[in-house]
The first five atom37 places (N, CA, C, CB, O) and aatype in JSON, in Angstrom:
{
  "aatype": [12, 15, 6, 11, 19, 9, 11, 13, 6, 13, 6, 11, 2, 2, 11, 2, 15, 19, 1, 18, 11, 6, 19, 14, 6, 2, 7, 12, 14, 14, 19, 10, 7, 15, 9, 18, 19, 5, 16, 17, 13, 0, 7, 0, 15, 11, 2, 9, 6, 19, 16, 9, 11, 16, 11, 3],
  "atom_mask": [
    [1, 1, 1, 1, 1],
    [1, 1, 1, 1, 1],
    [1, 1, 1, 1, 1],
    [1, 1, 1, 1, 1],
    [1, 1, 1, 1, 1],
    [1, 1, 1, 1, 1],
    [1, 1, 1, 1, 1],
    [1, 1, 1, 1, 1],
    [1, 1, 1, 1, 1],
    [1, 1, 1, 1, 1],
    [1, 1, 1, 1, 1],
    [1, 1, 1, 1, 1],
    [1, 1, 1, 1, 1],
    [1, 1, 1, 1, 1],
    [1, 1, 1, 1, 1],
    [1, 1, 1, 1, 1],
    [1, 1, 1, 1, 1],
    [1, 1, 1, 1, 1],
    [1, 1, 1, 1, 1],
    [1, 1, 1, 1, 1],
    [1, 1, 1, 1, 1],
    [1, 1, 1, 1, 1],
    [1, 1, 1, 1, 1],
    [1, 1, 1, 1, 1],
    [1, 1, 1, 1, 1],
    [1, 1, 1, 1, 1],
    [1, 1, 1, 0, 1],
    [1, 1, 1, 1, 1],
    [1, 1, 1, 1, 1],
    [1, 1, 1, 1, 1],
    [1, 1, 1, 1, 1],
    [1, 1, 1, 1, 1],
    [1, 1, 1, 0, 1],
    [1, 1, 1, 1, 1],
    [1, 1, 1, 1, 1],
    [1, 1, 1, 1, 1],
    [1, 1, 1, 1, 1],
    [1, 1, 1, 1, 1],
    [1, 1, 1, 1, 1],
    [1, 1, 1, 1, 1],
    [1, 1, 1, 1, 1],
    [1, 1, 1, 1, 1],
    [1, 1, 1, 0, 1],
    [1, 1, 1, 1, 1],
    [1, 1, 1, 1, 1],
    [1, 1, 1, 1, 1],
    [1, 1, 1, 1, 1],
    [1, 1, 1, 1, 1],
    [1, 1, 1, 1, 1],
    [1, 1, 1, 1, 1],
    [1, 1, 1, 1, 1],
    [1, 1, 1, 1, 1],
    [1, 1, 1, 1, 1],
    [1, 1, 1, 1, 1],
    [1, 1, 1, 1, 1],
    [1, 1, 1, 1, 1]
  ],
  "atom_positions": [
    [[-10.07, -19.78, -0.39], [-9.62, -18.46, 0.01], [-8.3, -18.18, -0.71], [-9.46, -18.37, 1.57], [-7.38, -19.0, -0.69]],
    [[-8.22, -17.02, -1.34], [-6.98, -16.63, -1.99], [-6.36, -15.45, -1.25], [-7.22, -16.27, -3.48], [-7.03, -14.72, -0.52]],
    [[-5.07, -15.28, -1.46], [-4.33, -14.25, -0.76], [-3.43, -13.52, -1.75], [-3.5, -14.84, 0.4], [-2.85, -14.15, -2.64]],
    [[-3.32, -12.2, -1.61], [-2.49, -11.4, -2.51], [-1.71, -10.39, -1.69], [-3.35, -10.68, -3.59], [-2.26, -9.72, -0.82]],
    [[-0.41, -10.29, -1.97], [0.44, -9.3, -1.32], [0.64, -8.16, -2.31], [1.82, -9.92, -0.87], [1.09, -8.38, -3.43]],
    [[0.31, -6.95, -1.89], [0.41, -5.77, -2.74], [1.51, -4.87, -2.19], [-0.95, -5.0, -2.82], [1.55, -4.57, -1.0]],
    [[2.41, -4.45, -3.07], [3.54, -3.61, -2.67], [3.22, -2.14, -2.93], [4.82, -4.03, -3.41], [2.6, -1.78, -3.93]],
    [[3.68, -1.3, -2.0], [3.48, 0.14, -2.1], [4.8, 0.84, -1.87], [2.42, 0.62, -1.08], [5.67, 0.35, -1.15]],
    [[4.94, 2.02, -2.5], [6.13, 2.84, -2.28], [5.69, 4.24, -1.85], [7.01, 2.91, -3.55], [4.61, 4.7, -2.19]],
    [[6.55, 4.9, -1.09], [6.28, 6.23, -0.57], [5.91, 7.2, -1.69], [7.48, 6.75, 0.21], [6.56, 7.22, -2.73]],
    [[4.86, 8.0, -1.46], [4.47, 9.03, -2.42], [4.64, 10.42, -1.81], [3.02, 8.82, -2.88], [5.3, 11.28, -2.4]],
    [[4.03, 10.67, -0.61], [4.2, 11.97, 0.03], [3.75, 11.94, 1.48], [3.43, 13.05, -0.74], [2.96, 11.08, 1.88]],
    [[4.28, 12.89, 2.25], [3.87, 13.06, 3.65], [2.71, 14.04, 3.71], [5.04, 13.56, 4.52], [2.69, 15.03, 2.97]],
    [[1.76, 13.77, 4.58], [0.67, 14.69, 4.87], [0.79, 15.06, 6.35], [-0.74, 14.05, 4.54], [1.74, 14.65, 7.02]],
    [[-0.16, 15.82, 6.85], [-0.09, 16.29, 8.24], [0.06, 15.15, 9.24], [-1.32, 17.11, 8.57], [0.99, 15.15, 10.04]],
    [[-0.85, 14.18, 9.2], [-0.83, 13.07, 10.16], [-0.74, 11.7, 9.5], [-2.05, 13.12, 11.03], [-0.91, 10.68, 10.16]],
    [[-0.46, 11.68, 8.2], [-0.41, 10.4, 7.49], [0.63, 10.43, 6.38], [-1.8, 10.05, 6.92], [1.17, 11.48, 6.02]],
    [[0.88, 9.25, 5.85], [1.8, 9.1, 4.73], [1.03, 8.44, 3.6], [3.06, 8.25, 5.13], [0.32, 7.46, 3.81]],
    [[1.16, 8.98, 2.38], [0.48, 8.38, 1.24], [1.47, 7.5, 0.49], [-0.12, 9.47, 0.29], [2.6, 7.9, 0.2]],
    [[1.01, 6.28, 0.2], [1.8, 5.32, -0.56], [1.06, 5.0, -1.85], [2.07, 4.03, 0.26], [-0.17, 4.91, -1.86]],
    [[1.81, 4.81, -2.94], [1.19, 4.42, -4.21], [1.55, 2.98, -4.5], [1.63, 5.35, -5.37], [2.66, 2.52, -4.23]],
    [[0.59, 2.29, -5.06], [0.77, 0.88, -5.38], [1.78, 0.7, -6.51], [-0.57, 0.24, -5.76], [1.84, 1.5, -7.44]],
    [[2.57, -0.35, -6.4], [3.49, -0.74, -7.46], [2.85, -1.97, -8.12], [4.96, -1.05, -6.91], [3.01, -3.08, -7.63]],
    [[2.12, -1.77, -9.24], [1.41, -2.9, -9.85], [2.36, -3.9, -10.49], [0.42, -2.39, -10.89], [3.47, -3.56, -10.9]],
    [[1.89, -5.14, -10.57], [2.66, -6.17, -11.25], [2.65, -5.86, -12.74], [2.09, -7.6, -10.97], [1.75, -5.18, -13.24]],
    [[3.66, -6.36, -13.45], [3.78, -6.09, -14.89], [2.5, -6.44, -15.65], [4.94, -6.87, -15.47], [2.01, -7.57, -15.57]],
    [[1.97, -5.46, -16.38], [0.81, -5.68, -17.23], [-0.53, -5.76, -16.51], [0.0, 0.0, 0.0], [-1.55, -5.99, -17.14]],
    [[-0.53, -5.57, -15.2], [-1.78, -5.67, -14.43], [-2.18, -4.28, -13.93], [-1.61, -6.65, -13.23], [-1.32, -3.45, -13.62]],
    [[-3.49, -4.02, -13.84], [-3.94, -2.74, -13.27], [-3.78, -2.76, -11.75], [-5.43, -2.47, -13.66], [-3.69, -3.83, -11.15]],
    [[-3.74, -1.59, -11.11], [-3.64, -1.54, -9.65], [-4.86, -2.17, -8.98], [-3.48, -0.08, -9.18], [-5.97, -2.11, -9.52]],
    [[-4.64, -2.77, -7.83], [-5.73, -3.37, -7.06], [-6.33, -2.33, -6.12], [-5.23, -4.6, -6.25], [-7.55, -2.22, -6.01]],
    [[-5.49, -1.57, -5.43], [-5.95, -0.57, -4.47], [-5.63, 0.87, -4.87], [-5.35, -0.85, -3.13], [-6.35, 1.78, -4.46]],
    [[-4.6, 1.09, -5.64], [-4.19, 2.45, -5.99], [-3.33, 3.04, -4.9], [0.0, 0.0, 0.0], [-2.29, 2.47, -4.56]],
    [[-3.74, 4.17, -4.34], [-3.0, 4.82, -3.25], [-3.7, 4.54, -1.93], [-2.88, 6.34, -3.49], [-4.92, 4.4, -1.87]],
    [[-2.89, 4.45, -0.87], [-3.45, 4.28, 0.47], [-2.78, 5.27, 1.41], [-3.26, 2.82, 0.99], [-1.66, 5.72, 1.16]],
    [[-3.46, 5.6, 2.48], [-2.94, 6.48, 3.52], [-2.72, 5.65, 4.79], [-3.9, 7.68, 3.79], [-3.59, 4.89, 5.2]],
    [[-1.55, 5.82, 5.39], [-1.2, 5.13, 6.63], [-0.82, 6.2, 7.65], [-0.03, 4.09, 6.41], [-0.08, 7.13, 7.33]],
    [[-1.31, 6.07, 8.86], [-1.02, 7.06, 9.89], [0.48, 7.12, 10.17], [-1.79, 6.73, 11.18], [1.16, 6.1, 10.2]],
    [[0.98, 8.34, 10.36], [2.41, 8.57, 10.55], [2.95, 7.81, 11.76], [2.69, 10.05, 10.71], [4.08, 7.32, 11.72]],
    [[2.17, 7.7, 12.84], [2.67, 7.02, 14.04], [2.99, 5.56, 13.74], [1.63, 7.11, 15.17], [3.84, 4.97, 14.41]],
    [[2.33, 4.97, 12.73], [2.59, 3.57, 12.37], [3.63, 3.46, 11.26], [1.3, 2.89, 11.94], [4.54, 2.64, 11.35]],
    [[3.49, 4.28, 10.23], [4.37, 4.2, 9.06], [5.79, 4.66, 9.36], [3.81, 5.02, 7.93], [6.75, 4.12, 8.81]],
    [[5.93, 5.65, 10.23], [7.25, 6.17, 10.54], [7.93, 6.68, 9.28], [0.0, 0.0, 0.0], [7.33, 7.45, 8.52]],
    [[9.17, 6.26, 9.05], [9.93, 6.72, 7.89], [10.02, 5.63, 6.8], [11.35, 7.13, 8.32], [10.89, 5.69, 5.93]],
    [[9.12, 4.66, 6.84], [9.16, 3.56, 5.87], [8.91, 4.06, 4.46], [8.13, 2.49, 6.24], [7.94, 4.77, 4.22]],
    [[9.77, 3.68, 3.54], [9.63, 4.08, 2.14], [8.87, 3.02, 1.34], [11.0, 4.32, 1.51], [8.34, 3.32, 0.27]],
    [[8.81, 1.8, 1.84], [8.1, 0.71, 1.16], [7.31, -0.09, 2.18], [9.09, -0.21, 0.39], [7.79, -0.37, 3.27]],
    [[6.07, -0.44, 1.81], [5.24, -1.29, 2.68], [4.57, -2.35, 1.83], [4.18, -0.44, 3.44], [4.53, -2.24, 0.6]],
    [[4.04, -3.36, 2.48], [3.27, -4.42, 1.81], [1.95, -4.59, 2.56], [4.07, -5.76, 1.77], [1.9, -4.53, 3.79]],
    [[0.89, -4.82, 1.79], [-0.43, -5.09, 2.36], [-0.88, -6.44, 1.83], [-1.46, -3.95, 1.99], [-0.78, -6.7, 0.63]],
    [[-1.39, -7.3, 2.71], [-1.9, -8.61, 2.31], [-3.42, -8.58, 2.34], [-1.35, -9.72, 3.24], [-4.03, -8.18, 3.33]],
    [[-4.04, -9.01, 1.24], [-5.5, -9.09, 1.15], [-5.9, -10.54, 1.0], [-6.05, -8.24, -0.05], [-5.32, -11.27, 0.2]],
    [[-6.88, -10.97, 1.79], [-7.4, -12.32, 1.69], [-8.87, -12.27, 1.32], [-7.2, -13.09, 3.01], [-9.64, -11.54, 1.95]],
    [[-9.27, -13.02, 0.31], [-10.69, -13.13, -0.02], [-11.27, -14.28, 0.79], [-10.92, -13.36, -1.57], [-10.6, -15.27, 1.04]],
    [[-12.54, -14.13, 1.2], [-13.15, -15.11, 2.1], [-14.43, -15.7, 1.51], [-13.45, -14.47, 3.44], [-15.44, -15.77, 2.21]],
    [[-14.41, -16.11, 0.28], [-15.61, -16.7, -0.33], [-15.61, -18.19, -0.25], [-15.73, -16.28, -1.78], [-16.55, -18.83, -0.72]]
  ]
}
């Protein structure tokens, strides 16, 4: 099982969510691109991290 931490930075506010864009590692393509997080959870956070684990 491998694990990857992906960093995101604030892109824009929407009605009930916040859009974050991925900050790719140098020379690597994005893994997820942009994600939407509900405002009640994201609050005013300008940076978030998402951890992905593969289960093969």
